[in-house]
Structures are given as C-alpha cells and as structure tokens.
C-alpha positions as CSV (number, residue, x, y, z in Angstrom):
1,M,86.2,221.5,201.0
2,D,85.8,221.2,197.0
3,Q,88.5,220.4,194.7
4,P,90.1,223.7,193.3
5,K,90.2,225.3,196.7
6,V,91.9,222.0,198.0
7,E,94.7,222.5,194.7
8,R,94.9,226.3,195.9
9,M,95.8,225.6,199.0
10,L,98.7,222.4,197.8
11,R,100.2,225.6,195.2
12,L,100.1,228.1,198.6
13,M,102.1,225.5,201.1
14,M,104.7,224.6,198.2
15,L,105.1,228.0,197.9
16,L,105.5,228.9,201.4
17,S,108.2,225.8,202.0
18,S,109.8,227.2,198.5
19,G,112.7,228.7,200.8
20,R,111.2,232.3,199.4
21,N,108.5,234.1,201.6
22,Y,106.1,236.4,200.0
23,S,103.8,238.8,201.1
24,I,99.3,238.1,201.0
25,N,99.0,240.0,197.5
26,E,102.2,237.7,196.0
27,L,100.4,234.9,196.5
28,A,97.1,236.1,196.1
29,D,98.2,236.8,192.4
30,K,99.6,233.6,192.2
31,L,97.0,232.0,193.0
32,D,94.2,234.8,191.5
33,T,92.3,234.2,195.0
34,S,91.5,237.1,197.3
35,Y,93.6,238.1,200.3
36,R,91.2,237.2,202.5
37,S,91.2,233.5,201.4
38,I,94.2,233.4,202.0
39,Y,94.4,234.6,205.5
40,R,92.4,231.4,205.8
41,Y,94.2,229.6,204.1
42,L,97.0,230.0,206.7
43,D,94.6,230.4,209.1
44,T,93.7,226.5,208.5
45,F,97.9,226.1,208.4
46,K,98.0,226.5,211.3
47,E,95.0,224.9,213.2
48,A,96.5,221.5,211.7
49,G,99.8,222.0,212.8
50,F,101.3,224.8,210.4
51,V,103.8,226.7,212.2
52,V,103.7,229.9,209.6
53,H,106.3,232.5,210.3
54,K,105.5,236.3,209.4
55,T,108.8,238.6,209.1
56,G,107.6,241.6,208.5
57,D,104.6,241.1,205.1
58,Y,106.1,238.2,204.5
59,Y,105.5,234.7,205.0
60,H,106.6,231.4,205.0
61,I,106.2,227.5,207.0
62,A,108.6,226.7,209.0
63,K,110.7,223.7,209.1
64,E,109.9,222.6,212.6
65,S,106.2,222.3,211.4
66,R,104.7,219.5,213.0
67,F,103.8,216.7,210.4
68,F,105.9,218.7,207.9
69,K,107.4,217.2,204.9
70,D,110.0,219.5,203.7
71,I,108.1,220.3,200.5
72,S,111.1,222.7,199.3
73,Q,112.6,219.4,198.1
74,L,109.8,218.4,196.3
75,V,111.2,219.4,192.5
76,H,109.9,219.0,188.6
77,F,111.1,215.1,186.7
78,T,113.5,215.4,185.0
79,D,113.2,215.3,181.0
80,E,114.5,211.4,181.7
81,E,111.9,210.9,185.0
82,A,108.9,212.6,183.2
83,Y,109.0,210.2,179.1
84,M,109.0,207.2,182.4
85,V,106.4,208.5,184.2
86,N,103.9,209.7,181.1
87,R,104.7,206.2,179.4
88,L,103.1,204.6,183.3
89,I,100.7,206.9,183.0
90,D,99.7,206.1,179.2
91,G,100.0,202.1,179.8
92,I,96.8,203.0,182.2
93,D,93.8,201.5,180.1
94,D,91.5,204.7,178.8
95,T,88.8,204.3,180.4
96,N,89.8,203.9,183.6
97,A,88.9,207.8,185.4
98,I,92.2,207.2,186.7
99,K,94.3,208.6,184.2
100,Q,92.2,211.6,183.4
101,N,92.7,212.7,186.9
102,L,96.3,212.4,187.5
103,R,97.2,214.3,184.1
104,K,94.5,217.0,184.9
105,K,95.5,217.0,188.8
106,L,99.9,217.4,188.0
107,A,99.2,219.8,186.1
108,T,97.2,222.3,188.4
109,I,99.2,221.8,191.1
110,Y,102.7,222.7,189.5
111,S,101.4,225.2,187.3
112,F,103.7,227.1,186.7
113,T,105.7,223.8,184.4
114,S,104.7,222.0,181.9
115,I,102.2,218.5,182.8
116,A,105.3,216.6,183.0
117,D,106.5,218.2,185.9
118,V,106.0,216.9,188.7
119,V,107.5,216.0,191.5
120,V,111.1,214.0,193.0
121,K,113.4,213.9,196.0
122,N,116.4,216.5,195.1
123,E,118.9,218.2,197.2
124,N,119.5,220.7,195.3
125,A,115.4,220.8,194.8
126,S,115.5,224.5,197.4
127,N,117.9,225.8,194.3
128,V,116.2,223.8,191.2
129,N,112.8,225.2,192.5
130,S,114.6,229.0,192.6
131,L,115.6,229.0,189.5
132,S,111.9,227.5,188.2
133,E,109.8,230.5,189.4
134,A,113.1,233.3,188.3
135,I,112.6,231.5,184.8
136,Q,108.6,231.7,184.6
137,E,109.4,235.1,185.8
138,K,111.7,236.3,183.4
139,K,113.9,237.4,186.8
140,Q,117.3,237.8,186.6
141,V,118.9,236.1,189.8
142,I,122.3,236.2,192.5
143,L,124.0,232.5,192.0
144,K,125.4,232.4,196.5
145,G,128.5,230.4,197.0
146,Y,129.5,229.6,193.2
147,A,132.2,227.5,193.0
148,S,133.8,227.4,189.4
149,S,135.9,224.6,188.5
150,H,137.2,226.7,185.8
151,T,138.6,229.5,187.9
152,G,138.5,227.2,191.2
153,K,136.6,230.7,192.1
154,V,134.2,230.7,195.0
155,A,132.1,233.5,193.8
156,D,128.3,235.2,193.7
157,R,127.0,235.8,190.2
158,T,124.2,238.1,188.6
159,V,122.6,236.0,185.9
160,E,119.8,235.3,183.6
161,P,118.5,231.5,184.4
162,F,117.0,230.7,181.1
163,K,116.7,226.7,180.9
164,F,117.4,223.6,182.0
165,T,119.6,221.2,180.8
166,T,117.5,218.0,180.9
167,N,118.5,216.1,183.5
168,Y,118.0,220.0,185.9
169,I,122.0,219.2,186.6
170,S,123.1,222.7,185.5
171,V,121.3,225.4,184.2
172,W,121.7,227.8,181.1
173,C,122.4,231.5,182.1
174,Y,123.6,234.7,180.2
175,D,126.0,236.2,182.1
176,P,126.2,240.3,181.8
177,S,129.6,240.7,183.2
178,D,130.7,238.6,180.4
179,G,128.0,238.7,177.9
180,H,128.2,234.9,177.3
181,N,125.7,231.8,177.9
182,K,126.8,228.9,180.5
183,Q,125.6,226.6,182.4
184,F,126.5,226.3,185.7
185,K,126.2,223.5,187.7
186,T,122.6,223.2,190.4
187,E,125.1,221.0,192.9
188,R,127.8,223.7,193.0
189,I,125.3,226.5,194.0
190,K,124.7,227.7,197.9
191,G,121.9,229.3,197.1
192,V,120.2,231.0,194.9
193,E,118.3,234.9,195.5
194,I,115.5,236.0,192.4
195,L,115.9,239.7,191.9
196,E,113.8,242.2,190.8
197,N,115.3,243.0,188.1
198,G,113.7,241.7,184.5
199,W,115.9,239.4,182.2
200,Q,117.6,242.6,180.2
201,H,119.3,240.5,177.4
202,E,116.3,238.0,176.9
203,K,117.5,238.4,172.6
204,E,120.9,237.2,173.8
205,H,119.9,234.1,175.8
206,S,121.1,230.8,172.7
207,S,121.7,227.3,175.3
208,G,123.5,224.3,173.3
209,N,121.6,221.3,172.9
210,M,121.5,218.0,174.7
211,D,122.2,214.9,173.5
212,I,120.7,211.3,174.5
213,F,124.1,211.0,177.5
214,R,123.5,214.2,178.6
215,M,126.2,215.9,177.1
216,S,125.7,219.1,175.6
217,G,126.8,221.8,172.1
218,K,126.5,223.4,169.6
219,D,127.3,221.1,166.9
220,T,125.5,217.6,167.2
221,E,126.9,214.8,165.1
222,E,124.3,211.6,164.0
223,I,125.5,208.1,165.2
224,V,124.0,205.0,164.6
225,L,124.9,201.9,166.8
226,R,123.6,198.2,166.2
227,L,122.9,197.2,169.8
228,S,122.1,193.3,171.2
229,L,119.5,192.2,173.7
230,R,122.0,193.3,176.4
231,A,123.3,196.8,175.1
232,K,119.6,198.2,174.0
233,N,118.4,197.1,177.6
234,L,121.2,198.5,179.5
235,L,120.7,201.8,176.9
236,V,117.0,202.7,177.8
237,E,117.9,201.8,181.7
238,E,120.7,204.5,182.1
239,Y,119.8,206.7,179.6
240,P,115.6,206.5,179.3
241,L,115.4,209.3,176.7
242,G,117.4,206.8,174.3
243,E,114.5,204.8,173.7
244,K,112.2,207.2,171.4
245,Y,115.0,207.1,168.9
246,L,115.8,202.7,169.1
247,T,114.3,201.0,166.2
248,Q,114.1,196.8,166.6
249,E,116.1,195.2,163.3
250,D,115.2,191.3,164.1
251,E,114.7,189.7,167.3
252,S,117.5,190.0,168.9
253,H,119.5,193.7,167.7
254,W,118.0,196.9,167.9
255,L,119.8,200.6,166.5
256,L,120.2,203.5,167.6
257,K,119.6,206.8,165.3
258,T,120.5,209.5,166.8
259,E,122.4,212.8,167.5
260,I,125.4,213.5,169.5
261,C,127.0,217.3,170.7
262,S,130.2,215.0,172.1
263,P,131.3,212.1,171.1
264,L,133.1,211.6,174.9
265,G,128.8,210.7,176.2
266,A,128.9,207.7,173.9
267,T,131.8,206.6,174.1
268,R,131.8,205.6,178.1
269,F,128.4,203.8,177.0
270,I,130.0,201.9,174.4
271,A,133.3,201.1,176.3
272,G,131.8,199.8,178.6
273,L,130.0,197.5,175.7
274,A,132.3,197.0,173.1
275,D,131.2,192.8,172.0
276,D,127.8,194.6,172.1
277,I,127.8,197.3,170.0
278,Q,128.7,198.0,166.4
279,I,129.5,201.6,165.2
280,I,127.6,202.1,162.2
281,K,127.7,206.1,161.6
282,G,129.6,208.3,163.8
283,K,133.2,209.5,162.2
284,K,133.7,211.7,165.0
285,L,133.0,209.1,167.5
286,K,134.9,206.3,165.8
287,A,138.1,208.6,166.0
288,N,137.4,209.2,170.0
289,I,136.9,205.4,170.6
290,S,140.7,205.2,168.9
291,S,142.3,206.7,171.1
292,Y,140.3,206.8,173.7
293,A,141.4,202.9,172.9
294,K,144.9,203.9,172.6
295,S,145.0,206.3,176.3
296,L,144.2,202.5,178.0
297,L,146.7,200.8,176.6
298,K,149.5,203.3,177.9
299,L,148.2,203.0,180.9
C-alpha cells in the first residue's frame, strides 16, 4: 500500500474514533478522496478486527474493537510539549532522513492544526478534539453540562470556541448570551456537541494573553528575574516556554526577561525559591510578593 493511502487511512481512523459520527460524503470531503475509497477503507478496518458501527447514514469505530487503542484519547501537544518535541526533533542531525520524515508525517496526519500538534494522552481528549474541529471549521458548539465555579451551576452553554490556552486547560469562547469572551475549563465540560451553525460573531472574538506561568489576562507587565542555576533548572522543568526568555549572565546565574499577565503565577514560583531568585524589575510582582509574605506571617 502506498504512503498516501496509509496517511488517509490513519486520518480516517482518527475521525471515526473522535466521538463524532460522519457520513460517507463527509469523510470523502475531509480526506479529499472518493466515497468508493472510503468504503474500501472501512472494509479494511473490519477485516483487521475493528467494529465499525453505522447509525443511519453515519459511521464510527466502536471502542470494543479488537486491538483498538482509544485514538479519541490522543490529542494535540500543548505549546509547551510541542516546544520540547520540536527541540528533540531539531537535535537530530540535518543529514538524517528521519528528521524530515517525522515533520512531514506528523503534519500530514494531524493536518487540522500546526506541525507541532502531534498526540499526547489526556483525559479531556475527546472534548479537546471536538473543540479543535469546531475552531478549524468555525462552528458553534454546545458545552454539555458545564460546571461553572463562578455561578456554582451546571448547565449547557452555546458558544463560539476560537482559541485554546497554552496548555489546553481552557478554551476561549464568545458567549452570545451576554456578548462576552470567556475562558471555559475543558475539565469542567461533560461533552461537546458541534452545531451546524457557523460563527455569527467572529469580529467580536478576542482572547487575553497567556504568560509562561500559565496566567491569562489583557494587561501585561514586564519582569526581569535573576535566577540561580537551581531556579533556572526548575523553571525550565516546570514552565518549558520560559527557556526562550533566558539569557546566561555568568557561570551560575541567568536572567529571565518576559511579560506576565498576572503576578500570581510568578509569585507562586518565586515563593518556593526565595533564596535563588532576585526580582530586578516588576513593580506589581514585588507588591504581590510583599502582600503574599505578609499573609503568610499572619497564619
């Protein structure tokens, strides 16, 4: 079997195991092939031991299929994970054909996002997968049984998803019910139903920023921290995107120059490394550290 066929079959398997049902014509359109080819691929899956269910004119792969690995539980890397994977791939010698093959195959199979969007296990994978598709196709969705910490209620929410946060913990959505852009945590969503309705308020979509400490907001503050070797290593381990903003000062110190959306994330990191970090710049951060220290002394 030639490589294009293998790639189409892998993409077809992902679609059929994503938690959504698709018609033959929809599958043919998504894979840019004929409906006859889709039928042949489905027969191949059945012969290999997969259970292909048909409900009306729609198909999906059943989880009870023999040898079935729940592909719906495989979602895209976060920006941090993608950064680390790309570093590993970049470390391969340019003369090694595997390097280019990895990039090409990952980009082909996971075509509805960027080349870095490969797969990683996650318990929220099905929801993230559906939201990714809705964002790509500019569709409205119903967030089923969303548990809001703000209202304390569980309810369905009809929204327009348009952007994930750095680590896929939340998704930015426009809520037509009140005309505001909001973050919804993926772990609080019981299910995602993609609607036929396209976005109606695209011009209103606006997301906040996300800093390396995974805090979001519209306003930012530039900070400069002087880190010991220990602090630098822990920063890179816990917040991999921070490595891009590090410069070495001497043999045992590094400078972190970046922007933060909220002092809370940086404060939590600094609090556990007070002897290893010097705050060179960041008025709001210094004020928050001072307030945090006073609150601890009151305990």
